[in-house]
C-alpha positions as CSV (number, residue, x, y, z in Angstrom):
1,M,149.1,109.0,60.7
2,H,148.0,111.4,63.1
3,S,148.8,110.5,67.0
4,P,145.6,110.6,69.2
5,A,146.6,114.0,70.4
6,S,146.6,115.8,67.0
7,T,143.2,114.4,66.2
8,V,141.1,115.2,69.4
9,H,139.4,118.3,67.7
10,N,138.4,116.0,64.7
11,A,137.2,113.3,67.1
12,E,135.1,115.7,69.0
13,D,133.8,117.0,65.4
14,L,132.8,113.2,64.7
15,A,131.3,112.8,68.1
16,C,129.1,115.6,67.5
17,A,128.2,114.5,63.9
18,L,127.1,110.9,65.4
19,E,124.8,112.6,68.0
20,T,123.4,114.6,65.5
21,M,122.9,111.4,63.3
22,A,121.3,109.3,66.3
23,V,118.4,111.8,66.4
24,G,117.4,111.1,62.9
25,A,118.2,107.2,63.5
26,R,115.4,107.1,66.1
27,G,113.0,107.6,63.3
28,R,114.6,105.8,60.7
29,S,116.7,102.9,61.8
30,G,115.3,102.7,65.4
31,S,116.5,103.3,68.8
32,A,119.0,100.4,68.6
33,A,120.9,102.4,65.8
34,A,120.7,105.6,67.7
35,T,122.0,103.9,70.9
36,A,125.2,102.8,68.9
37,A,125.7,106.2,67.1
38,L,125.4,107.8,70.8
39,E,127.8,104.9,72.5
40,W,130.3,105.7,69.6
41,A,129.9,109.6,70.0
42,A,130.4,109.2,73.8
43,S,134.0,107.2,73.5
44,L,134.8,110.0,71.0
45,S,134.0,112.8,73.7
46,T,136.7,115.0,74.8
47,C,135.1,116.2,78.0
48,D,133.1,114.3,80.7
49,S,129.9,116.6,80.4
50,A,129.7,115.8,76.8
51,R,130.3,112.1,77.4
52,V,127.5,112.1,80.5
53,R,124.9,113.7,78.1
54,R,125.9,111.3,75.3
55,L,125.7,107.8,77.5
56,Y,122.4,109.2,79.0
57,A,120.9,109.5,75.5
58,A,122.3,106.3,74.6
59,A,120.7,104.6,77.5
60,G,117.4,106.3,76.9
61,D,117.3,104.6,73.4
62,A,118.5,101.4,74.6
63,A,115.6,101.1,77.2
64,I,113.2,101.9,74.1
65,A,114.8,99.5,72.0
66,G,114.2,96.7,74.4
67,E,118.0,96.6,75.7
68,H,117.2,96.9,79.3
69,A,120.8,95.4,80.5
70,R,122.8,97.6,77.9
71,A,120.8,100.6,79.2
72,R,121.9,99.8,82.7
73,E,125.4,99.4,81.8
74,L,125.4,102.9,80.2
75,L,123.8,104.6,83.1
76,A,126.3,103.1,85.5
77,E,129.3,104.1,83.0
78,A,128.2,107.7,82.9
79,D,127.7,107.7,87.2
80,R,131.3,106.7,87.1
81,L,132.4,110.0,86.1
82,P,131.5,111.9,89.2
83,T,132.8,115.3,87.9
84,A,130.3,115.5,85.7
85,E,126.0,115.6,86.1
86,P,123.8,115.4,83.2
87,A,121.5,118.4,82.1
88,A,118.3,118.2,83.7
89,E,116.7,118.0,80.6
90,T,119.0,114.8,79.6
91,A,118.4,113.0,82.5
92,A,114.3,113.6,82.5
93,E,114.2,112.3,79.1
94,T,116.3,109.4,79.8
95,A,113.7,108.9,82.9
96,I,110.6,109.0,80.6
97,A,112.3,106.6,78.1
98,A,112.9,104.0,80.9
99,A,109.1,104.7,82.6
100,L,107.8,103.7,78.9
101,A,110.0,100.8,78.6
102,G,108.8,99.3,82.1
103,L,112.0,99.8,84.0
104,P,110.5,101.8,86.8
105,E,113.8,101.6,89.2
106,V,115.7,103.3,86.5
107,A,113.3,106.0,85.9
108,I,112.8,106.8,89.5
109,T,116.5,106.8,90.3
110,H,117.4,109.2,87.1
111,A,114.3,111.6,87.2
112,R,116.3,113.6,89.8
113,G,114.8,117.2,88.8
114,T,111.9,119.2,89.7
115,T,110.7,119.6,86.2
116,G,107.2,118.4,84.9
117,A,109.1,115.7,82.7
118,D,110.9,114.4,86.2
119,D,107.4,114.4,87.7
120,L,105.9,112.7,85.1
121,A,108.4,110.0,84.8
122,R,108.6,109.1,88.4
123,G,104.6,109.2,88.4
124,L,104.3,106.4,85.6
125,A,107.3,105.0,87.3
126,L,105.5,104.9,90.7
127,L,102.3,103.3,89.3
128,Q,104.1,100.5,88.0
129,T,105.3,99.5,91.3
130,G,101.7,100.2,93.0
131,G,102.3,103.8,94.6
132,V,99.0,104.7,93.3
133,R,98.4,108.1,95.4
134,E,101.9,109.2,94.9
135,G,102.3,108.4,91.5
136,T,98.9,109.8,90.6
137,A,99.7,113.1,92.2
138,L,103.1,113.3,90.1
139,I,101.4,112.4,86.7
140,R,98.9,115.1,87.6
141,S,101.8,117.7,88.3
142,G,103.8,116.4,85.1
143,V,100.9,116.8,82.4
144,A,100.5,120.1,83.7
145,A,103.9,121.5,83.2
146,A,105.2,123.5,80.3
147,H,105.1,122.4,76.9
148,R,107.6,119.2,76.1
149,P,108.4,118.9,72.5
150,S,110.0,115.2,72.2
151,L,107.8,112.6,70.9
152,R,108.6,110.3,74.0
153,A,107.5,112.8,76.3
154,R,104.3,113.6,74.6
155,I,103.5,109.8,74.5
156,A,104.2,109.7,78.1
157,T,102.1,112.5,78.8
158,G,99.2,110.9,76.9
159,L,99.6,108.0,79.3
160,G,99.7,109.7,82.1
161,L,96.6,111.5,81.2
162,T,94.5,108.3,80.5
163,L,96.0,106.7,83.6
164,I,94.4,109.8,85.7
165,G,91.0,109.5,84.1
166,E,91.6,112.6,81.5
167,H,90.6,110.4,78.6
168,R,89.4,112.8,76.0
169,A,92.6,114.8,76.3
170,A,94.8,111.5,76.1
171,L,93.1,110.7,72.8
172,H,94.1,114.0,71.4
173,T,97.5,113.9,72.5
174,L,98.1,110.5,71.5
175,S,96.4,110.5,68.1
176,A,98.5,113.4,67.0
177,A,101.7,111.5,68.7
178,I,100.8,108.1,66.6
179,E,100.7,110.2,63.5
180,D,104.3,111.7,64.3
181,V,105.3,108.3,65.2
182,W,104.1,107.0,61.6
183,R,105.5,110.2,59.7
184,T,108.8,109.7,61.4
185,G,109.3,105.6,61.6
186,A,110.1,105.5,65.4
187,I,108.3,102.4,65.6
188,R,109.5,101.4,68.9
189,L,107.4,103.9,70.5
190,L,104.0,102.8,68.6
191,P,103.1,100.1,71.2
192,A,103.2,102.5,74.2
193,A,101.1,105.3,72.2
194,L,98.6,102.6,70.7
195,C,97.8,101.0,74.1
196,G,97.4,104.4,75.8
197,K,95.0,105.2,73.0
198,A,93.1,101.7,73.5
199,H,92.8,102.5,77.3
200,A,91.3,105.9,76.5
201,M,88.9,104.7,74.1
202,A,88.0,101.8,76.6
203,A,86.6,104.7,78.7
204,V,84.8,106.7,76.4
205,E,83.9,105.0,73.2
206,P,81.7,101.9,72.4
207,I,83.7,98.5,73.0
208,G,83.8,97.4,69.4
209,L,85.9,100.3,68.6
210,A,87.8,100.2,71.7
211,L,88.6,96.8,70.7
212,S,89.7,97.2,67.6
213,A,92.2,99.7,69.3
214,A,93.5,97.2,71.7
215,D,93.8,94.6,68.7
216,E,96.0,97.0,66.8
217,A,98.1,97.5,69.9
218,T,98.7,94.0,70.7
219,A,99.5,93.4,66.9
220,V,102.2,95.9,67.0
221,A,103.5,95.1,70.3
222,R,104.0,91.4,69.2
223,L,105.6,92.3,66.1
224,T,108.2,94.8,67.7
225,E,108.6,91.9,70.2
226,D,107.4,94.6,73.1
227,S,106.6,92.1,76.0
228,F,105.7,95.2,78.6
229,W,103.3,96.9,76.3
230,L,102.3,93.3,74.9
231,R,100.7,92.4,78.6
232,R,99.4,95.8,78.9
233,A,97.5,95.7,75.4
234,T,96.4,92.3,76.3
235,A,94.9,93.7,79.7
236,V,93.0,96.3,78.3
237,T,91.4,93.6,75.8
238,A,90.5,91.3,78.8
239,V,88.7,94.4,80.5
240,L,86.6,95.1,77.1
241,H,85.9,91.5,76.8
242,A,84.8,91.4,80.5
243,V,82.5,94.4,79.9
244,R,81.0,92.9,76.9
245,G,80.6,89.7,78.8
246,D,82.8,87.3,77.0
247,P,84.2,84.9,79.4
248,D,86.1,82.7,77.2
249,L,87.9,86.0,75.4
250,C,88.4,87.6,78.7
251,H,90.2,84.6,80.2
252,A,92.4,84.0,77.0
253,A,93.4,87.7,76.9
254,I,94.2,87.5,80.9
255,E,96.7,84.3,80.0
256,L,98.3,86.5,77.4
257,A,98.9,89.1,79.8
258,A,101.1,87.1,82.2
259,P,103.1,87.3,84.1
260,Q,101.9,90.6,85.6
261,D,104.9,91.9,86.8
262,D,103.9,95.3,86.6
263,A,101.3,97.0,89.0
264,V,99.1,98.6,86.2
265,T,98.4,95.6,84.2
266,R,97.8,93.5,87.6
267,G,95.5,96.1,88.2
268,W,93.4,95.7,84.8
269,V,93.7,92.3,84.9
270,T,91.9,92.2,88.5
271,D,89.2,94.7,87.2
272,A,88.5,92.3,84.1
273,I,87.8,89.4,86.4
274,D,85.8,91.5,88.9
275,L,83.9,93.5,85.9
276,L,83.0,89.9,84.1
277,D,81.6,88.6,87.7
278,L,79.7,91.7,88.3
279,G,78.1,92.0,84.6
280,L,77.2,88.3,84.6
281,G,75.8,88.3,88.5
282,R,78.5,85.6,89.6
283,S,80.0,85.4,92.7
284,G,83.6,84.4,91.3
285,D,86.7,83.2,93.2
286,P,87.3,85.6,96.3
287,G,90.8,84.2,96.7
288,H,92.0,86.7,93.6
289,R,90.2,89.7,95.0
290,T,92.1,89.4,98.6
291,P,95.3,91.3,97.7
292,A,93.2,93.9,95.5
293,V,90.7,94.8,98.5
294,D,93.3,94.5,101.6
295,G,96.1,96.5,99.9
296,P,96.8,100.2,101.1
297,D,94.9,101.4,97.8
298,P,92.0,98.8,97.5
299,R,90.9,98.3,93.8
300,L,87.1,99.6,93.7
301,D,86.0,97.2,91.4
302,A,87.3,94.4,93.8
303,V,85.5,96.1,97.0
304,E,82.2,96.3,95.1
305,A,82.4,92.3,93.8
306,Q,83.2,91.6,97.2
307,L,80.3,93.4,98.5
308,R,78.0,92.1,96.0
309,T,78.6,88.6,97.4
310,G,77.4,89.3,100.6
311,R,80.6,90.2,102.5
312,H,80.9,93.7,104.0
313,P,84.3,95.5,103.5
314,S,86.6,95.9,106.6
315,A,86.5,99.2,108.7
316,R,90.2,99.5,107.2
317,V,89.1,98.9,103.6
318,M,85.9,101.5,104.3
319,G,88.2,103.9,105.6
320,A,90.0,104.0,102.3
321,V,86.7,104.4,100.3
322,E,85.7,107.4,102.5
323,R,89.2,109.1,101.8
324,I,89.1,108.2,98.0
325,S,85.5,109.6,98.3
326,R,86.7,113.0,99.7
327,D,89.6,113.4,96.9
328,A,88.4,116.3,94.8
329,D,91.6,116.1,92.2
330,S,90.3,112.7,91.3
331,P,86.6,113.0,90.4
332,L,86.2,109.5,88.8
333,P,87.6,107.3,91.4
334,A,85.3,109.7,94.2
335,A,82.4,109.1,92.1
336,R,83.1,105.2,92.5
337,A,83.6,105.4,96.1
338,W,80.3,107.2,96.5
339,R,79.0,104.4,94.7
340,I,80.2,102.2,96.9
341,R,79.1,104.1,100.0
342,G,75.4,104.5,98.4
343,L,75.4,100.6,98.1
344,L,76.1,100.2,102.0
345,A,74.1,103.6,103.1
346,A,71.0,103.4,105.2
347,P,67.5,103.8,103.3
348,A,67.4,107.5,104.2
349,E,70.8,108.3,103.2
350,F,71.6,106.5,100.0
351,P,70.0,108.7,97.6
352,S,72.5,111.8,98.5
353,C,75.4,109.3,98.0
354,F,74.3,108.3,94.6
355,V,73.3,112.0,93.5
356,T,77.1,113.1,94.7
357,A,78.4,110.4,92.7
358,L,76.6,111.4,89.6
359,H,77.7,115.1,90.1
360,L,81.5,114.0,90.2
361,H,80.7,111.7,87.0
362,R,79.8,115.1,85.3
363,S,83.5,116.3,85.6
364,A,85.1,113.0,84.4
365,E,83.7,111.4,81.4
366,Q,83.5,107.6,81.3
367,P,80.2,106.5,80.3
368,F,80.0,103.1,81.5
369,E,81.1,104.1,85.1
370,T,78.3,106.4,85.1
371,A,76.0,104.2,83.8
372,R,76.7,101.6,86.4
373,T,76.1,104.1,89.2
374,L,72.8,104.9,87.4
375,L,72.3,101.2,87.7
376,A,73.2,100.9,91.4
377,Y,71.0,103.7,92.3
378,G,68.2,102.5,90.7
379,E,68.6,99.0,92.1
380,R,68.2,100.6,95.5
381,L,65.4,102.7,94.7
382,R,63.3,99.7,93.4
383,R,64.4,97.4,96.3
384,T,63.5,99.8,98.8
385,G,59.8,100.3,97.4
386,R,60.6,103.3,95.2
387,R,59.7,101.8,91.8
388,A,58.4,105.0,89.9
389,G,61.7,106.6,91.0
390,A,63.9,104.1,89.9
391,R,62.5,104.2,86.3
392,R,64.4,107.0,85.1
393,P,68.1,105.9,86.3
394,L,67.6,102.7,85.2
395,R,66.4,104.1,81.5
396,E,69.6,106.0,81.4
397,A,71.9,103.3,82.1
398,L,70.1,100.7,80.0
399,E,70.4,103.3,77.1
400,V,74.2,103.9,77.8
401,F,75.0,100.1,78.1
402,E,73.3,99.1,74.6
403,R,75.2,101.9,73.1
404,L,78.3,100.9,74.3
405,G,77.8,97.2,73.8
406,A,78.0,96.1,77.8
407,R,75.6,93.2,77.0
408,P,75.4,91.6,80.4
409,W,75.1,95.3,82.0
410,A,72.1,96.0,79.3
411,A,70.4,92.9,80.4
412,R,70.8,93.7,84.2
413,A,69.4,97.2,83.6
414,A,66.5,95.8,81.5
415,A,65.6,93.2,84.3
416,E,65.6,95.9,87.1
417,L,63.8,98.1,84.7
418,A,61.0,95.5,84.0
419,A,60.7,94.8,87.8
420,T,59.5,98.5,88.1
421,G,56.5,97.3,86.0
422,E,57.6,99.4,82.8
423,H,57.1,97.4,79.8
424,L,60.2,96.7,77.6
425,P,60.0,96.0,73.9
426,R,61.3,92.6,72.7
427,H,64.5,92.5,71.1
428,E,65.5,89.9,68.4
429,V,68.8,88.6,69.5
430,A,69.1,85.4,67.9
431,A,69.6,86.8,64.3
432,G,72.3,90.0,63.9
433,S,74.0,89.2,67.0
434,T,77.8,88.9,66.9
435,H,77.2,86.1,69.6
436,A,76.6,84.3,66.5
437,L,80.0,84.5,65.1
438,T,82.8,82.3,65.2
439,T,86.0,83.6,67.0
440,Q,87.7,83.8,63.7
441,E,84.7,85.7,62.2
442,L,84.6,88.0,65.0
443,Q,88.5,88.9,64.3
444,V,87.9,89.6,60.7
445,T,84.8,91.8,61.6
446,R,86.9,94.0,63.9
447,A,89.1,94.2,61.4
448,V,86.7,95.5,58.6
449,A,85.1,98.0,61.5
450,A,88.8,99.4,62.0
451,G,88.6,100.1,58.2
452,L,91.0,97.4,57.0
453,T,90.8,96.3,53.1
454,N,90.3,92.6,52.5
455,R,93.8,92.5,51.6
456,E,95.1,94.1,54.8
457,V,92.8,91.7,56.8
458,A,94.4,88.8,55.3
459,Q,97.9,90.2,55.9
460,T,96.9,91.3,59.7
461,L,95.2,87.8,60.5
462,F,98.0,85.6,58.5
463,L,95.0,84.2,56.2
464,S,94.4,83.9,52.3
465,H,92.4,86.5,50.4
466,K,89.9,83.8,49.7
467,T,89.4,82.9,53.4
468,V,88.5,86.5,54.1
469,E,86.1,86.4,51.5
470,F,84.6,83.2,52.8
471,H,84.4,84.6,56.5
472,L,83.0,87.9,55.1
473,G,80.1,86.3,53.3
474,N,79.2,84.0,56.5
475,I,79.4,87.5,58.6
476,F,77.0,89.1,56.2
477,R,74.5,86.4,56.2
478,K,74.6,85.7,60.0
479,L,74.4,89.4,60.9
480,G,71.6,90.1,58.2
481,V,73.6,93.0,56.2
482,R,74.3,93.5,52.7
483,R,77.2,96.1,52.6
484,R,80.6,96.6,54.2
485,A,79.2,100.2,55.6
486,Q,76.2,98.4,57.4
487,L,78.7,95.9,58.9
488,V,80.9,98.4,60.1
489,H,77.8,100.4,61.8
490,H,76.3,97.1,63.3
491,F,79.6,96.1,64.7
492,L,80.0,99.7,66.4
493,H,76.7,100.0,67.7
494,E,75.5,96.7,68.8
């Protein structure tokens, strides 16, 4: 038997082998196995710098695996070695893992450097704690930084892109990352990537397609027991049901998003409630809206919802709206702020507000928000006696709302357009409408629209194969379609 002193060299060799194995374990066995391998490697390390590097890497994997207490313990152990600091790249990678795992305080504490990855980690973490302005600026800086090869960093980049409104770029980044997740088997990263993709699709794709993505994100988060991304995915689902005008489904999703201990999730839930009220023309409960309006960075949908109830925003809130409208680096929030200013401006001044908003919309693709601005512009034109001038923006808004499947908003635009004296063709809404489907039939329809076979639908929804066939028969009859391809087309374009 060799003494410890005579096996130091061999122990370090084993530590290096374990560190290499941990990289593969992230894909094959998961982040928990990588954590164990790296923790063992750290215990065998013969110098403090190697021990710190491995402890930091183990903490990042523990965070992704959902072992948050263990992640904090590993970092505390590393920080008790004052003679060694982790390399900037190692610390930034761990901070990104913490941000993806919903540990903002860990991400902020350990993103100590000045690299793009550090900015990205701090930015994502600050958004989780409500630091909207600083967080957005850091994300913008981080995503513009040099190439980051790790899968975690690519997913974080995609999430950052969609959170700052660059949704097409986010879809490109996240779709490629999701392929790599499936290829490598790094399943613990999948809920974050799928939720980010669903959020980006909610901004630029038809609601039916985005709902399918959100349902997939929710299912994977539930299967992996990732409560942080489950809450975020259901908050995205709530927003989509709100835009579609489904109060029951919207509120059911909001309940699943609780407790909302993350400022991003809270913001999306607030948006869902306000969008539901705005779309359906309801005043809603002003109590839930107060924190969203009165905070340092007011939620613009909450401000608009308050305005629609006849309550004029305070001078402080309007000061914030005007500040947002002047932010050239954030064209979408600026466009929405100009829309609010247009709703409040004097008759001679409001057209220039809406023209400015529409110009900004061209820099930030989000068709639903553009259509909302067109609708608001048309409403003000009609109500100030300019009916002929109101028709074009109202027609454009109606076309977009119908294409996206934003039913209550389409109804509002159609009502406004009819009030200008324009004749609208009557739509047959009873037959062929998904309103006629039960909740279970709607779930089956979404799964089929996502490309699943009957057997896969049955496995996903925990139904028998015969039950799926029974539901499909009812769905085909109610929607007036005969083939699967017709069903998919109908659902995605209703």
